Backbone as numpy.savetxt, mean C-alpha at the origin, in Angstrom:
# Nx Ny Nz CAx CAy CAz Cx Cy Cz
-7.58 -0.67 -11.90 -6.27 -1.32 -11.57 -5.24 -0.19 -11.97
-4.30 0.02 -11.07 -3.17 0.92 -11.34 -1.95 0.23 -10.62
-1.03 -0.14 -11.53 0.31 -0.76 -11.02 0.00 -2.03 -10.10
-1.16 -2.74 -10.55 -1.42 -3.93 -9.73 -2.26 -3.71 -8.49
-2.69 -2.39 -8.31 -3.43 -2.12 -7.10 -4.87 -2.07 -7.58
-5.89 -2.61 -6.75 -7.24 -2.36 -7.01 -7.59 -0.93 -6.51
-8.89 -0.57 -6.66 -9.27 0.66 -6.17 -9.21 0.79 -4.71
-9.50 -0.20 -4.01 -9.56 -0.20 -2.58 -8.03 -0.06 -1.99
-7.18 -0.87 -2.57 -5.76 -0.93 -2.19 -5.06 0.53 -2.54
-5.40 1.08 -3.65 -4.89 2.42 -4.07 -5.37 3.39 -2.98
-6.66 3.33 -2.74 -7.14 4.31 -1.67 -6.43 4.07 -0.26
-6.27 2.84 0.17 -5.66 2.55 1.41 -4.10 2.99 1.31
-3.39 2.94 0.18 -2.05 3.33 0.07 -1.90 4.83 0.25
-3.00 5.53 -0.39 -2.93 6.97 -0.30 -3.25 7.53 1.11
-4.15 6.96 1.66 -4.57 7.26 3.02 -3.48 7.05 4.10
-2.88 5.79 3.90 -1.66 5.49 4.74 -0.40 6.49 4.50
-0.40 7.12 3.34 0.68 8.03 3.18 0.43 9.39 3.69
-0.67 9.64 4.17 -1.05 10.98 4.63 -0.06 11.32 6.04
-0.09 10.44 6.98 0.66 10.67 8.21 2.13 10.83 8.06
2.82 10.04 7.39 4.28 10.23 7.16 4.47 11.48 6.25
3.65 11.72 5.30 3.59 12.86 4.36 3.49 14.18 5.11
2.58 14.23 6.06 2.44 15.38 6.91 3.69 15.66 7.76
4.24 14.67 8.25 5.47 14.78 9.17 6.61 15.40 8.16
6.65 14.74 7.00 7.77 15.08 6.15 7.53 16.59 5.63
6.23 16.86 5.33 5.91 18.25 4.76 6.30 19.27 5.87
5.90 18.91 7.10 6.24 19.81 8.29 7.76 20.18 8.45
8.51 18.96 8.30 9.91 19.14 8.48 10.46 20.00 7.34
10.05 19.76 6.00 10.47 20.40 4.80 10.05 21.96 4.97
8.91 22.17 5.39 8.48 23.59 5.38 9.22 24.33 6.53
9.46 23.64 7.68 10.27 24.29 8.66 11.75 24.57 8.17
12.27 23.64 7.31 13.65 23.74 6.94 13.67 24.88 5.93
12.71 25.06 4.99 12.73 26.04 4.02 12.18 27.38 4.45
11.40 27.34 5.49 10.76 28.52 6.00 9.56 28.95 5.30
8.95 28.09 4.49 7.73 28.45 3.66 6.72 27.35 3.79
5.45 27.81 3.95 4.49 26.75 3.88 3.99 26.31 2.51
4.60 26.96 1.43 4.08 26.68 0.11 4.53 25.22 -0.37
5.51 24.66 0.37 6.02 23.47 0.04 5.17 22.24 0.63
4.18 22.60 1.42 3.49 21.46 2.08 2.69 20.57 1.12
1.87 21.15 0.29 1.04 20.38 -0.80 1.98 19.56 -1.68
3.04 20.28 -2.32 3.91 19.40 -3.34 4.64 18.20 -2.48
4.86 18.39 -1.27 5.63 17.26 -0.56 4.54 16.22 -0.23
3.27 16.60 0.08 2.32 15.61 0.34 2.01 14.87 -0.88
1.75 15.35 -1.96 1.57 14.72 -3.27 2.67 13.84 -3.66
3.93 14.29 -3.61 4.98 13.50 -3.96 5.11 12.28 -2.99
4.83 12.51 -1.77 4.86 11.27 -0.88 3.82 10.36 -1.26
2.62 10.88 -1.55 1.54 9.84 -1.95 1.94 9.15 -3.24
2.47 9.88 -4.24 2.86 9.22 -5.43 3.98 8.18 -5.20
4.97 8.35 -4.40 6.04 7.42 -4.07 5.37 6.14 -3.24
4.45 6.49 -2.43 3.86 5.36 -1.67 3.04 4.51 -2.57
2.36 5.18 -3.59 1.63 4.19 -4.51 2.52 3.48 -5.39
3.64 3.98 -5.82 4.50 3.30 -6.52 5.14 2.10 -5.95
5.59 2.35 -4.60 6.24 1.22 -3.75 5.07 0.25 -3.44
3.93 0.55 -3.04 2.87 -0.28 -2.61 2.49 -1.11 -3.80
2.41 -0.58 -5.05 2.15 -1.35 -6.12 3.17 -2.38 -6.54
4.39 -1.98 -6.38 5.51 -3.07 -6.65 5.39 -4.06 -5.59
5.32 -3.78 -4.38 5.22 -4.81 -3.28 4.11 -5.71 -3.48
2.90 -5.10 -3.69 1.68 -5.90 -3.64 1.61 -6.81 -4.93
2.25 -6.20 -6.00 2.28 -7.02 -7.28 3.07 -8.21 -7.06
4.18 -8.30 -6.25 5.01 -9.42 -6.00 4.29 -10.32 -5.14
3.55 -9.76 -4.09 2.72 -10.54 -3.16 1.54 -11.33 -3.79
0.99 -10.74 -4.73 -0.23 -11.37 -5.39 0.11 -12.21 -6.51
1.27 -12.29 -6.99 1.63 -13.07 -8.21 1.33 -14.50 -7.97
0.66 -15.10 -8.86 0.31 -16.55 -9.00 -0.43 -17.01 -7.73
-1.16 -16.23 -7.16 -1.92 -16.65 -5.96 -3.44 -16.28 -6.19
-4.35 -16.83 -5.48 -5.73 -16.46 -5.63 -5.95 -15.12 -5.10
-7.15 -14.48 -5.46 -7.55 -13.14 -5.00 -7.61 -13.03 -3.49
-7.16 -12.04 -2.97 -7.15 -11.70 -1.47 -6.40 -12.66 -0.61
-5.51 -13.34 -1.14 -4.59 -14.28 -0.47 -3.84 -13.53 0.53
-3.12 -12.33 0.17 -2.33 -11.64 1.06 -3.23 -10.95 2.17
-4.51 -10.57 1.87 -5.29 -10.03 2.96 -5.55 -11.03 4.02
-5.77 -12.25 3.62 -6.05 -13.30 4.62 -4.74 -13.65 5.41
-3.53 -13.50 4.85 -2.28 -13.62 5.59 -2.23 -12.45 6.71
-2.65 -11.26 6.33 -2.60 -10.07 7.33 -3.67 -10.43 8.43
-4.77 -10.94 8.07 -5.76 -11.23 9.06 -5.20 -12.28 10.03
-4.62 -13.26 9.60 -4.12 -14.37 10.35 -2.97 -13.83 11.21
-2.14 -12.88 10.81 -1.03 -12.29 11.47 -1.58 -11.58 12.68
-2.63 -10.83 12.59 -3.16 -10.11 13.62 -4.17 -10.97 14.56
-4.17 -12.22 14.34 -4.84 -13.15 15.15 -6.41 -13.27 14.78
-6.84 -12.80 13.77 -8.21 -13.03 13.37 -8.26 -14.15 12.61
-9.36 -15.04 12.77 -9.50 -16.21 11.90 -10.10 -15.85 10.60
-9.32 -16.18 9.55 -9.66 -15.92 8.23 -10.36 -17.30 7.73
-11.59 -17.14 7.19 -12.38 -18.28 6.69 -11.79 -18.55 5.28
-10.64 -19.41 5.25 -10.11 -19.72 3.92 -9.71 -21.09 4.04
-9.39 -21.69 2.78 -8.76 -23.05 2.72 -7.25 -22.78 2.85
-6.62 -23.37 3.83 -5.28 -23.11 4.00 -4.51 -24.30 3.27
-3.52 -23.95 2.52 -2.88 -24.88 1.48 -1.40 -24.43 1.51
-0.59 -25.52 1.71 0.86 -25.29 1.46 1.20 -25.67 0.10
2.22 -24.92 -0.49 2.58 -25.30 -1.80 2.30 -24.20 -2.72
2.46 -24.36 -4.02 2.42 -23.31 -4.99 0.91 -23.18 -5.48
0.43 -22.07 -5.86 -0.93 -21.75 -6.29 -0.78 -21.84 -7.82
-1.86 -22.31 -8.69 -1.90 -22.22 -9.96 -3.14 -21.35 -10.36
-2.93 -20.32 -11.10 -3.99 -19.44 -11.38 -4.12 -19.46 -12.97
-5.33 -19.78 -13.35 -5.65 -19.89 -14.76 -5.98 -18.51 -15.27
-5.45 -18.03 -16.41 -5.73 -16.77 -16.92 -6.12 -16.84 -18.38
């Protein structure tokens, strides 16, 4: 767990940061005229993405059962999620 992200979520956040990071690194390298800035910009973008994703997912997962937000995403894309649908607040014992 890192900032509320599991290993899978952390990997997904880093992988999803590659495309925007590559575009940002290309623009920054073109602006500075040096390819030496590509790796630092990619690493910085991955770091910022992990921080933001951790903050957002921590709020989404608060006081809800495990994988609740993943089931919401599955329903949003029209896939049937085999879950118990319940309206109201969740209570998680810790």
